[in-house]
C-alpha positions, 0 to 999 in steps of 0.5 A: 299212120298216126303218131302214138301221141296223137292216137293216145290223147284222142282215146284217153278218157281221163283227158278228155276235151276241154269243154267237159272241164268247163262244165263241171266247174259250177257244181264244185261252186255250188257245192262249196257254197252249201257246205260253207252255209252248213258250217255257219249254221252249225257254229251259230247253234253251237254258240247259242247252246254254249251261251244259254243252254248251261243254265238248264244243267244240274249245279251238282259239283260232283256231276262235273258241272259248275256251282253257279251259286259260288259265281253269284257270290255266295261263300264256299261254306253255304254251298258245302252245306247243300244235301248233295251225294258225295263220297263218305271220304269227301267230307273228311279232307285231311284225315286218313279214311277208315280202311275198313269202311268199304264206302271210302275205297275205290272199288277198282284199284282198292285205294282210298278215294281221296278227293280229286284222285280221279280227275278224269271221272269225277272232279274234286267235290270241293275244289274252290276256283282260284278267284273265289274267297278261300275258306278260313280253316278252323282253329287247331284244337290242342292235342291230348298228351298220349298219357292222357287215358281219355284221349286213347281211341276206342275207350269211354271217357267216363270209364277212363275218368274213373280209372285215372280217379282210381290212380290218383286216390291210390297215390294219395293212400286213400285205398278204399275210395280207389277201390270204389272208382276201379269197381265202378269201371269194371261194371260200367256198361261201356267198359271195354275188355281191355279196361276190364282186364285192367281193373280186375288186375288191380283189384285182385292185388288190392284184395291181397292186400287188404281183404285176405291179409291181417290188415284192417283198412279204415273205411272198409265195411267188409273187415273189422277187429275183434278181441278174443274173449274167454271161452271163444272158439272160431266157429262161435265167433263166426256164428255169433257175429253173423259173418256168413264165411267159414271159420277156417277163413278167419284162421286163414287171414290171421295166420293162426291155428283155431285151437291156439287162440288166446284171451286178448288176442286181436283178429281180423274179421271178415264178413260176407257173404261172397259170390262166384260168377263162372265165365265159360267162355274164358274159363274163369271165376270171378269172386265177388263181396256182397258189399257194393260200390257207391253205384250198387254194384258188388265188389270184385276181389279176384279171378280164378282159372277153371276147367269145364265139363267135356263136350260143353257139358257144364250146365248154364244158370244160376246156383246156390251152395247146397246144404250139407254138401261141402266136403274135405278130403271126400270120398268119391265113386266114379259114376262111369267106371264105378271105381272107388277112392277112399277119403284123403286118397291122393289119387282122388280125381276131385282133390281135397275139396267138394262144394255142391251146388243146387240149381235155382232156375228152370235150366238148372233145377233138374240137374244132379251132382253139379259141383266145384272141386279140386283136381289132380290134373293141373293141366285140365285147367282151362280145358273141357275134361271134367264130367260137368263139374267146375274143376279148380287148383288145389289153392284156389278151391280151398280159399273158394271153400272157405269164402262160400256158405251154404244156402246163402252164396250164389254161383252163377255160371255164364256161357 
C-alpha cells in the first residue's frame, strides 16, 4: 500500500513533473521583453509630443494654455491687449463686480466671478509668472470728497455743476442768477429724478420769497414797482400794463384791499402769463412763468398736489383756459344725480373756484366739462375720485385762479 504522501504527489497536477516548469520559463521571458519594448516606445512617443506637440495648441490663457508671447520677451501689457474672450470681471480686478450684471456672476454658486476663483476649471486669465516682469500699477487718482456733488454716482456732472453754481450764487445774494442755474438744472435732459425734486423744492421756496411776496428783486423781469395814480383801480392797472394776470393777484401779493389803495402808494406788479403742467402719475400740478432762463426754459415757480378723475378718466393732452369760464363760488348741478348746489353753498363738491379749460389737440378738443376746481374732500387729493376734473385744495386753487387768464394760459395734462 502506497503512502499517502507518495500517491498525492504523483496525482496532484499543481505540482507536476519538473520538465513542465522548464518549458514555461522561456515564454515568460519573451513576454517580458515585448512588454519592455512597448513601454520604451510609449515613453519615446510621450516625450516627442510633450516637447514638440505643444506649439500647435492655442495660446489663449483663458483656455488654460501657456501664453508663449510672454516667454518670448513681450511685456504683460502687450499680451493683455489681445482680443481674447474673457469674463467681464477679468478686466475689473480690484473692483467690486456689479451684482445686477449676470455676466459677472458664477451661474452655479451665485457668487461674483473673481479672477482665479475656480482654478480647477479656469486659470487666472491674467496671472503673470514670477519670472516675468511685473506691471507697474497706475498712479492713484485723488478721491473726490463725499460732499462734492460731481462725485455722486449716477448724477450727471453738468447738472451737479449747475446746482453747485446756484448754491454759490445764493450764498453771494445773487438770487436771480441762482434761480437761473437751478431752473436750468431742473430742465436739463440728463437731470435725475432726485435732482428735479431738489430743484423744485429750491425754486418753490425762492418763488415764495421773491415772486409771491411784496419784495421786488433787481433783475427780476417778472416783477416791477408801480406808483398808484389818481383814478387807478387794480383792474385798470392790470389791463393798462398788460400784465396777463387777474387783478386779485396784485391784491394778494401786496396784502392790500382793492378798494383801499391810495394815490402815491407803491405796489408790486407781477407780469404773466403763467401756465400749468399736470402729471397724472405724480398727482402734481407744476406752475411755470412764460419768462425763460438763459437756456430758453420756462421758469418754474411751484408745485401743488391734485386729485384726478376716477378710473383714470382725466383726459391727457393740451388745453387752454376757456373764455368766460372762471367762476368764484359757482352754482353746480351734479350731472349724474341732478342734485343742485347754490352759489356759496359750503356743501358744493367743487369748492369755491372753477376754471374751465378747452381742449386744443385732437385728443382733447372733443372733451366737454373739464376744469380745475376746489374740493370739500381734502382726502381726495392724491386719489382718483372726481368725474374727470382736476381737484385742488382751497388755498392752492385760489392762487392758480389768480394766475391763469382766459385764452392765454395753457394747461398740459401728461400721463
